[in-house]
C-alpha positions as CSV (number, residue, x, y, z in Angstrom):
1,M,-19.6,-5.3,39.7
2,S,-18.0,-6.6,36.6
3,V,-20.0,-7.4,33.5
4,K,-20.0,-10.8,31.9
5,Y,-19.9,-10.8,28.1
6,S,-21.1,-13.9,26.2
7,E,-22.6,-15.2,22.9
8,V,-25.4,-17.6,22.1
9,D,-26.5,-19.4,19.0
10,N,-30.1,-18.8,19.8
11,C,-32.3,-17.5,22.6
12,N,-34.2,-20.7,23.4
13,D,-32.5,-21.3,26.7
14,L,-32.7,-17.8,28.1
15,D,-35.1,-17.3,31.0
16,F,-37.1,-14.1,30.2
17,V,-39.7,-14.9,32.8
18,N,-37.5,-15.0,35.9
19,E,-34.6,-12.8,34.8
20,N,-34.6,-9.1,33.9
21,Y,-33.6,-9.0,30.2
22,Y,-33.6,-5.9,27.9
23,L,-33.3,-6.3,24.1
24,M,-31.2,-3.7,22.3
25,A,-31.7,-4.6,18.7
26,W,-32.3,-1.3,17.0
27,G,-29.6,1.3,16.3
28,M,-26.5,2.1,18.2
29,G,-27.9,5.4,19.5
30,D,-30.9,3.6,20.9
31,A,-28.6,1.1,22.7
32,I,-26.4,3.8,24.1
33,N,-29.3,5.8,25.5
34,A,-31.0,2.7,26.9
35,V,-27.9,1.6,28.7
36,L,-27.4,5.0,30.3
37,F,-31.0,5.0,31.3
38,L,-30.9,1.6,32.9
39,E,-27.7,2.3,34.8
40,S,-29.2,5.4,36.2
41,M,-32.7,4.4,36.9
42,S,-33.2,0.7,37.1
43,P,-34.0,-0.3,40.7
44,V,-32.5,-3.7,40.2
45,S,-29.8,-5.4,38.2
46,Y,-30.5,-6.4,34.6
47,K,-29.2,-8.3,31.5
48,I,-28.8,-7.1,27.9
49,L,-29.5,-9.1,24.7
50,C,-28.2,-7.5,21.5
51,P,-27.0,-8.3,18.0
52,P,-23.2,-7.9,17.1
53,R,-23.6,-4.5,15.6
54,N,-24.5,-2.9,19.0
55,F,-22.2,-4.8,21.3
56,A,-19.1,-2.6,21.1
57,A,-21.1,0.5,21.9
58,I,-22.8,-1.1,24.8
59,K,-19.5,-2.4,26.2
60,Y,-17.9,0.9,25.7
61,V,-20.5,2.8,27.7
62,L,-20.5,0.3,30.5
63,E,-16.7,0.2,30.8
64,N,-16.0,3.9,30.5
65,F,-19.0,5.9,31.8
66,V,-20.2,3.8,34.7
67,D,-18.3,3.1,37.8
68,G,-17.7,-0.2,39.6
69,K,-21.4,-0.4,40.8
70,R,-22.7,-1.4,37.4
71,K,-26.3,-2.7,37.4
72,C,-25.8,-4.7,34.2
73,E,-24.9,-8.3,35.0
74,E,-24.3,-9.7,31.5
75,V,-24.4,-8.7,27.8
76,I,-25.4,-11.6,25.6
77,V,-24.9,-11.3,21.8
78,Y,-27.1,-13.3,19.5
79,P,-26.4,-14.0,15.8
80,L,-27.0,-11.2,13.4
81,Q,-30.5,-11.3,11.8
82,K,-33.1,-8.9,10.4
83,E,-36.0,-10.0,12.6
84,Y,-36.1,-10.1,16.4
85,P,-34.5,-13.0,18.1
86,I,-37.9,-14.2,19.5
87,P,-41.4,-13.6,18.2
88,Q,-42.2,-9.9,18.3
89,E,-45.6,-10.5,20.1
90,D,-43.6,-12.0,23.0
91,I,-41.6,-8.7,23.6
92,L,-42.7,-5.8,25.7
93,M,-42.1,-2.6,23.8
94,S,-43.3,1.0,23.3
95,N,-46.1,0.1,20.9
96,R,-47.7,-1.8,23.8
97,G,-47.2,1.0,26.3
98,F,-43.9,-0.1,27.8
99,G,-41.5,2.8,28.3
100,P,-39.3,4.7,30.9
101,T,-42.1,5.1,33.3
102,S,-42.4,1.3,33.5
103,I,-38.9,1.0,34.9
104,Y,-39.9,0.6,38.6
105,N,-41.8,-2.7,38.1
106,A,-40.3,-3.8,34.7
107,H,-38.4,-6.6,36.4
108,E,-41.6,-8.1,37.6
109,L,-43.3,-8.3,34.2
110,G,-41.7,-11.6,33.1
111,K,-40.9,-10.8,29.5
112,L,-38.1,-9.6,27.3
113,K,-38.3,-5.8,27.1
114,V,-37.3,-3.0,24.7
115,M,-36.6,0.3,26.4
116,H,-37.2,2.6,23.4
117,F,-37.8,6.4,23.6
118,P,-37.5,9.4,21.2
119,P,-33.7,10.4,21.1
120,A,-34.8,14.0,21.6
121,L,-36.4,13.2,24.9
122,W,-34.0,10.8,26.6
123,H,-32.3,13.5,28.6
124,N,-35.6,14.1,30.5
125,V,-35.6,10.6,32.1
126,Q,-32.0,9.5,32.3
127,G,-30.9,11.2,35.6
128,L,-27.2,11.0,34.8
129,E,-26.1,13.6,37.3
130,R,-27.7,11.8,40.2
131,T,-25.6,8.7,39.6
132,G,-22.4,10.5,38.6
133,I,-22.5,9.2,35.1
134,H,-22.5,12.6,33.4
135,Q,-19.6,13.8,35.6
136,K,-17.6,10.7,34.6
137,I,-18.2,11.4,30.9
138,I,-16.9,15.0,31.3
139,Q,-13.8,13.7,33.2
140,Y,-13.3,11.0,30.5
141,E,-12.9,13.7,27.9
142,S,-10.9,16.2,30.0
143,D,-8.3,13.6,30.8
144,R,-7.5,13.1,27.1
145,K,-7.1,16.6,25.6
146,S,-3.6,17.0,24.2
147,L,-3.5,17.9,20.5
148,D,-4.0,21.4,18.9
149,E,-4.2,20.5,15.2
150,K,-7.4,21.3,13.4
151,I,-9.3,18.1,12.5
152,C,-12.6,17.3,10.8
153,I,-14.2,13.9,10.8
154,L,-17.0,13.2,8.4
155,F,-19.7,10.6,9.3
156,P,-21.5,10.2,6.0
157,E,-23.2,6.9,6.9
158,R,-26.4,6.1,8.8
159,G,-27.8,2.7,9.8
160,D,-29.8,2.0,6.6
161,S,-26.8,2.9,4.5
162,Y,-28.7,5.8,2.8
163,Q,-26.1,8.0,1.0
164,L,-26.0,11.6,0.1
165,E,-24.2,12.3,-3.2
166,D,-20.4,12.7,-3.2
167,N,-20.7,16.2,-4.4
168,F,-22.5,17.1,-1.2
169,W,-19.5,15.9,0.9
170,N,-16.9,17.2,-1.6
171,D,-18.1,20.7,-1.1
172,I,-17.8,20.3,2.7
173,V,-14.3,18.8,2.4
174,Q,-13.2,21.7,0.2
175,K,-14.5,24.3,2.8
176,F,-12.7,22.6,5.7
177,K,-9.5,22.3,3.8
178,E,-9.7,26.0,2.9
179,K,-9.8,26.7,6.7
180,G,-6.7,24.6,7.4
181,Y,-8.4,21.4,8.6
182,I,-7.1,17.8,8.1
183,V,-10.2,15.9,6.9
184,Y,-10.9,12.4,7.8
185,V,-13.8,10.0,6.8
186,N,-15.0,7.6,9.4
187,R,-14.8,3.9,8.4
188,T,-16.5,1.1,10.1
189,N,-16.0,-1.9,7.8
190,K,-19.4,-3.2,9.0
191,K,-20.4,-4.7,5.7
192,D,-23.7,-6.0,7.3
193,V,-24.8,-2.4,8.0
194,Y,-22.8,0.1,5.7
195,L,-22.8,-1.1,2.2
196,N,-21.1,1.7,0.4
197,E,-18.7,3.6,2.7
198,K,-17.4,6.8,1.2
199,D,-13.9,7.4,-0.3
200,L,-13.7,11.1,-0.8
201,E,-10.8,12.9,-2.6
202,G,-8.6,14.9,-0.3
203,T,-9.6,13.0,2.8
204,I,-7.9,10.4,5.0
205,N,-9.8,7.2,5.9
206,L,-10.1,7.1,9.7
207,E,-10.1,3.3,10.4
208,K,-10.7,3.4,14.1
209,L,-12.9,0.2,13.9
210,E,-13.6,0.0,17.6
211,I,-15.7,2.7,19.1
212,E,-13.2,3.1,22.0
213,D,-10.4,3.8,19.6
214,L,-12.6,6.4,17.7
215,M,-13.6,8.1,21.0
216,E,-10.0,8.3,22.2
217,F,-9.1,9.9,18.9
218,V,-12.0,12.4,19.2
219,C,-11.3,13.4,22.8
220,K,-7.6,14.1,22.5
221,H,-8.1,16.8,19.8
222,K,-8.8,20.2,21.1
223,N,-9.9,21.6,17.7
224,L,-12.2,19.0,16.1
225,V,-15.4,19.3,14.1
226,A,-17.6,16.2,13.5
227,V,-19.9,16.4,10.5
228,G,-22.5,13.9,9.4
229,Q,-25.9,12.6,8.8
230,R,-27.9,12.1,12.0
231,S,-26.9,8.7,13.2
232,G,-26.2,6.9,16.5
233,I,-22.6,8.1,16.8
234,F,-23.9,11.6,17.7
235,D,-25.6,10.1,20.8
236,I,-22.1,9.7,22.1
237,L,-20.5,12.7,20.5
238,K,-23.2,15.1,22.0
239,Y,-21.5,14.9,25.4
240,F,-18.1,16.1,24.1
241,E,-16.8,19.6,23.5
242,C,-16.1,19.3,19.8
243,R,-18.3,21.1,17.3
244,K,-21.0,18.9,15.8
245,I,-22.7,19.7,12.5
246,I,-25.6,17.3,11.9
247,F,-27.7,17.0,8.8
248,Y,-31.3,15.8,8.8
249,T,-32.6,14.2,5.6
250,D,-36.0,15.8,5.5
251,I,-36.2,15.3,1.8
252,E,-38.1,12.9,-0.5
253,D,-35.8,10.4,-2.2
254,P,-36.9,7.0,-3.5
255,K,-33.5,5.5,-2.4
256,M,-34.2,6.3,1.2
257,E,-35.5,3.1,2.8
258,D,-36.4,4.5,6.3
259,T,-37.7,8.1,6.1
260,S,-38.3,8.1,9.9
261,R,-34.6,7.3,10.8
262,A,-33.6,10.9,11.1
263,L,-36.8,12.8,11.7
264,F,-35.8,16.1,13.2
265,E,-38.8,16.2,15.6
266,W,-37.9,12.7,16.9
267,C,-34.1,12.7,16.8
268,H,-32.8,16.3,17.3
269,L,-30.3,17.0,20.1
270,T,-30.3,20.8,20.4
271,E,-32.7,20.9,23.4
272,D,-30.9,18.0,25.1
273,I,-29.4,19.3,28.4
274,Y,-26.3,17.2,27.9
275,T,-25.6,18.4,24.3
276,K,-22.6,20.7,23.8
277,N,-21.6,22.8,20.8
278,N,-24.2,21.4,18.4
279,I,-25.5,22.7,15.1
280,E,-28.4,20.9,13.3
281,L,-29.4,21.5,9.7
282,K,-32.4,20.3,7.7
283,L,-31.4,19.4,4.2
284,S,-34.5,20.9,2.8
285,K,-33.3,24.4,4.0
286,Y,-29.6,23.9,3.8
287,D,-27.5,26.6,2.1
288,P,-23.8,25.6,1.7
289,K,-22.8,29.3,2.4
290,V,-23.7,28.7,6.0
291,L,-20.5,26.7,6.4
292,D,-18.5,29.9,6.4
293,L,-20.3,30.9,9.5
294,I,-20.3,27.7,11.5
295,I,-16.9,26.2,10.8
296,P,-14.6,27.5,13.6
């Protein structure tokens, strides 16, 4: 089944009572995991409501990792805003006991729903092998491998635009260049989310603004290392063979707006059964000398 993509100016005319709507308004990683879960486990078809920042990732997953029997009927994009598109008290979400175990009768509850779950635990409930999704992700990558050059991509950003100092990244750039890597810095140009994207000396700006273009670039390189703060991009990268080095900001900093965004206990991927070639480092215990051991 093909998916319809549309936009609305507001949500006033959407029928949340009689239609099976899910809201994906949080981070990109949350949206990716929720789509994979719904495609695997929802007993009926469903519709997605999302802001513009999550649309590309949702479409990418549906178009590339799910076969022609997609359960999603439509993805509707509402205008960017800080608050939810309808009053929060009218949404079923985890703080009211709604979660993955509710999936079997969720379509009968007559409300807009948020399928939220700790990123570290999604693998326990997604069932990607049963539906062939995991196998399709593996095939997606294997079909694209072609280049041998040594590549590093830095992902310095996270969703609240919290930044580590340039010196932190400069040390990493230097270490990779000493080992013969070409170093890129991922760019998004999403001014509504990432306010101060990095320009680092000795690097190349990787302006693959669509997630599909970025993933094509990642998958065709046989010797690639992705390095970054924990963010939603790693919820896609975890499936691929490339080395991932992820930093968790378990430090106190008054400039950090959301201290829970990258909590290791909530967000780590090491125990995820789908994760490949992954190294996770807490900043409070990080020693730059470890790079000599973990850079291939």
